[in-house]
LUMKE-217984 format. One record per residue: chain; x, y, z negated of N, C-alpha, C, CB in turn; residue number from 0; residue in one letter. Coordinates in pm, whole numbers. Atoms other than C-alpha are relative to their C-alpha. Glycine has a CB too. Example, Ala and Ser with C-alpha at 12.3 -4.5 7.8 and 13.67 -1.06 7.14 Angstrom:
BEGIN
mol n.east n.north n.up ca.east ca.north ca.up c.east c.north c.up cb.east cb.north cb.up seq type
A 89 -119 0 1230 -450 -780 90 120 0 -99 3 -125 0 A;
A -82 -119 6 1367 -106 -714 -77 109 -73 41 46 142 1 S;
***
This chain:
BEGIN
mol n.east n.north n.up ca.east ca.north ca.up c.east c.north c.up cb.east cb.north cb.up seq type
A 83 -120 0 0 0 0 87 126 0 -94 0 -122 0 M;
A -77 -122 -13 126 344 92 -42 104 -105 -15 58 140 1 S;
A 26 -111 92 157 627 -158 5 133 73 101 0 -116 2 N;
A -10 -121 -82 166 877 131 -141 41 43 93 -23 124 3 V;
A 132 -52 -34 -147 1090 169 8 84 127 -59 83 -116 4 A;
A 9 -89 -116 -260 1274 482 -51 136 -47 -93 -60 110 5 D;
A 50 -135 26 -300 1651 461 -36 65 133 105 85 -78 6 V;
A 50 -68 -119 -469 1889 704 17 151 -18 -149 -37 26 7 T;
A 0 -146 11 -484 2260 781 -91 44 -115 -46 64 133 8 D;
A 100 -40 100 -787 2274 549 47 -19 -144 -127 -77 21 9 K;
A -36 27 139 -631 2119 238 149 18 -30 -40 -140 -36 10 N;
A -144 -15 18 -261 2207 284 33 88 -122 63 61 126 11 F;
A -28 -91 113 -267 2500 37 -23 -71 -132 -88 126 9 12 T;
A 34 68 124 -438 2295 -232 94 -117 -29 -145 -48 5 13 E;
A -77 124 20 -245 1969 -181 152 23 -9 -29 -96 112 14 E;
A -145 -20 -8 102 2113 -112 44 124 -78 44 12 146 15 V;
A -49 -125 58 144 2477 -210 -39 16 -146 -53 116 79 16 L;
A 45 -12 138 -54 2449 -535 30 -124 -84 -147 28 -3 17 Q;
A -32 123 72 85 2108 -637 87 30 -122 70 -101 92 18 S;
A -79 -19 121 227 2083 -988 137 -66 10 -75 -56 -121 19 S;
A -132 59 -19 515 1868 -862 47 23 143 -2 -150 -34 20 K;
A -51 -21 -136 744 1897 -559 -72 -91 101 152 -26 5 21 P;
A 70 74 -106 588 1782 -230 89 -8 123 -137 67 35 22 V;
A -71 21 -126 769 1630 66 -105 -15 109 95 -126 -7 23 L;
A 96 5 -111 573 1698 386 72 -55 123 -61 141 29 24 V;
A -48 61 -123 635 1476 688 -87 55 114 -5 -159 -6 25 D;
A 71 -53 -118 534 1674 1000 27 -98 114 48 148 37 26 F;
A -16 108 -96 470 1407 1264 -112 3 103 3 -136 -72 27 W;
A 109 20 -96 255 1298 1560 -3 -147 41 17 93 125 28 A;
A 18 142 -32 117 963 1673 84 -45 119 -146 -28 27 29 T;
A -73 35 -122 302 973 2008 152 3 -16 -41 93 111 30 W;
A -143 -26 24 647 1034 1849 72 -126 -53 16 116 -101 31 C;
A -72 122 46 874 722 1835 88 22 -123 86 -53 113 32 P;
A -78 -18 123 1120 872 1580 -87 18 -125 92 121 14 33 P;
A 92 -14 114 821 960 1360 -43 -138 -50 -125 84 41 34 C;
A 40 137 38 707 597 1365 117 -73 -65 -50 -78 123 35 R;
A -119 63 57 1064 487 1291 21 45 -145 124 35 86 36 M;
A -20 -54 134 1072 712 982 -110 -40 -99 9 150 7 37 M;
A 114 29 87 733 599 845 34 -97 -115 -113 -58 82 38 A;
A -32 89 112 868 300 644 95 64 -102 62 -128 52 39 P;
A -93 -69 90 1146 519 498 -76 97 -89 110 75 81 40 I;
A 82 -94 76 893 782 393 -84 -75 -104 -92 82 94 41 I;
A 75 83 96 680 508 232 89 -43 -116 -58 -125 71 42 D;
A -92 41 106 985 382 40 28 114 -97 132 -50 61 43 E;
A -28 -116 84 1068 731 -86 -122 31 -88 37 123 87 44 I;
A 123 -27 77 704 782 -194 -15 -100 -114 -124 -6 92 45 A;
A 13 103 103 706 453 -383 107 13 -108 8 -139 63 46 N;
A -110 -9 96 1045 509 -548 -4 129 -83 132 -9 73 47 E;
A -7 -131 66 1002 879 -637 -137 49 -46 63 102 94 48 K;
A 138 -38 27 628 879 -711 -24 79 -127 -82 -118 -5 49 G;
A 17 -74 127 670 1007 -1067 38 147 16 85 -64 -110 50 E;
A -55 -135 -9 867 1314 -962 -37 74 128 148 -6 -10 51 A;
A 19 -55 -134 755 1370 -603 -130 -48 62 118 -38 90 52 L;
A 120 33 -78 434 1381 -402 44 -1 147 -120 104 -26 53 K;
A -38 10 -141 473 1269 -38 -127 -1 85 86 -126 26 54 V;
A 116 -10 -87 226 1366 235 45 8 146 -85 124 -37 55 V;
A -25 -11 -143 202 1354 614 -98 99 61 -12 -139 69 56 K;
A 87 -93 -72 65 1623 845 18 -25 149 32 149 -38 57 L;
A -2 23 -145 -23 1533 1205 0 136 69 -124 -88 47 58 D;
A -14 -134 -59 102 1836 1400 -97 25 114 142 19 49 59 T;
A 97 -18 -109 -134 1773 1694 -137 35 -53 -8 -127 85 60 D;
A 133 -22 58 -443 1764 1473 -5 125 -89 -42 -121 -81 61 A;
A -6 -113 94 -324 2052 1250 102 105 48 38 -49 -141 62 N;
A -98 -92 -59 -152 2311 1472 23 128 -81 -44 38 138 63 P;
A -13 -124 77 -213 2603 1236 113 -10 -103 -133 35 -70 64 E;
A -104 18 102 1 2470 952 135 -24 65 -35 -117 -93 65 T;
A -126 26 -70 267 2337 1190 58 132 55 -21 -102 117 66 A;
A -43 -130 -51 282 2683 1351 50 93 -109 -112 66 75 67 G;
A -39 -86 113 302 2860 1015 143 -29 -47 -97 -19 -116 68 N;
A -133 39 47 621 2667 935 99 -18 115 -10 -127 -80 69 Y;
A -92 1 -113 775 2694 1282 44 -138 44 119 81 -33 70 G;
A -35 137 -37 765 2323 1353 4 -11 153 -101 -102 -60 71 I;
A -14 16 -145 903 2274 1705 54 -138 36 92 107 57 72 V;
A -51 136 -19 1074 1934 1666 -60 -88 -107 156 -5 -4 73 S;
A 51 94 100 925 1630 1499 78 -130 14 -153 -25 17 74 I;
A 50 -33 133 971 1459 1272 80 113 -64 3 -123 -89 75 P;
A -64 -99 87 1045 1751 1043 -52 -27 -140 -31 150 47 76 T;
A 35 23 140 1050 1704 669 32 127 -78 78 -124 -59 77 F;
A -21 -120 82 1003 2003 439 -39 -33 -143 -82 122 54 78 I;
A 28 17 142 1025 1986 62 -48 132 -57 125 -51 -76 79 L;
A 58 -118 63 799 2234 -115 7 -16 -151 -147 22 46 80 F;
A -3 -2 146 849 2327 -479 -56 133 -45 147 -23 -55 81 K;
A 68 -120 51 624 2574 -661 -47 88 115 94 80 -92 82 E;
A 58 -74 -111 468 2672 -327 97 52 103 -76 111 -52 83 G;
A -101 -50 -95 796 2747 -147 75 -116 64 98 94 -71 84 R;
A -84 99 -69 992 2550 112 142 15 -54 -3 20 157 85 A;
A -133 -6 61 1322 2462 -59 103 -86 74 -7 -43 -145 86 V;
A -92 83 -79 1472 2204 181 -71 -43 126 50 -125 -81 87 A;
A 58 42 -127 1421 2102 542 98 -91 73 -37 123 88 88 Q;
A -79 93 -80 1544 1809 751 -77 -22 130 26 -136 -77 89 V;
A 64 17 -131 1473 1786 1124 56 -126 66 23 125 90 90 I;
A -39 120 -72 1476 1456 1310 10 -122 -88 131 23 68 91 G;
A -13 126 72 1505 1092 1216 137 -8 -67 -20 -119 95 92 G;
A -124 9 77 1769 1032 949 -2 -126 -85 20 125 -90 93 R;
A -3 108 99 1889 748 729 -59 49 -132 145 -51 -21 94 P;
A 63 -33 128 1712 737 393 95 76 -92 -48 -127 -68 95 K;
A -95 -66 91 2028 835 202 21 146 37 135 -74 2 96 K;
A -18 -139 -42 2063 1154 410 -120 85 -41 21 8 152 97 D;
A 121 -71 41 1703 1253 341 1 23 -151 -126 -79 43 98 L;
A -4 -13 147 1744 1185 -32 105 100 -46 28 -136 -63 99 L;
A -106 -95 36 2065 1392 -41 -54 144 3 121 -13 97 100 K;
A 61 -134 -9 1854 1697 60 -109 20 -105 -58 22 140 101 E;
A 116 -9 88 1558 1617 -167 38 -5 -149 -96 -111 32 102 I;
A -29 27 140 1712 1490 -492 42 122 -84 105 -101 -7 103 D;
A -40 -114 85 1876 1819 -606 -119 86 -47 97 89 76 104 P;
A 117 -83 35 1527 1977 -621 -98 -70 -92 -71 42 126 105 H;
A 94 75 85 1363 1707 -832 38 6 -146 -8 -144 45 106 L;
***
C-alpha cells in the first residue's frame, strides 16, 4: 500500500502549504517514463520517512495552475515544502540516495 497521496490545484494549499510537517511533492505525468521509474522510490521514501515527512504527487497535466506557479518545465520535479515554502528542489530521475541527500537536512 502506498503512503503517497494525490493533490490537485484545489487542495494544494491545504495539503502542502498548510501542512504541519514537511511535504515532498512529486510533480509528474502519466506519459512520463522517468516519472514511472521514480514511483517505487517515492513510495519507499514515503514509507520510510512517514513520521517526519508527508509525500504527495501532483499530475502536472491535470493541474496546470500549480505546476505553472512553481515553474515546472521538466518532470519529474521534486520540491520539498516546509512551513509553506519551497526549501529544496530536484529535477529529473535520481537514485534514492541523491534525493534523500537533498531532503534529509530539512527534516
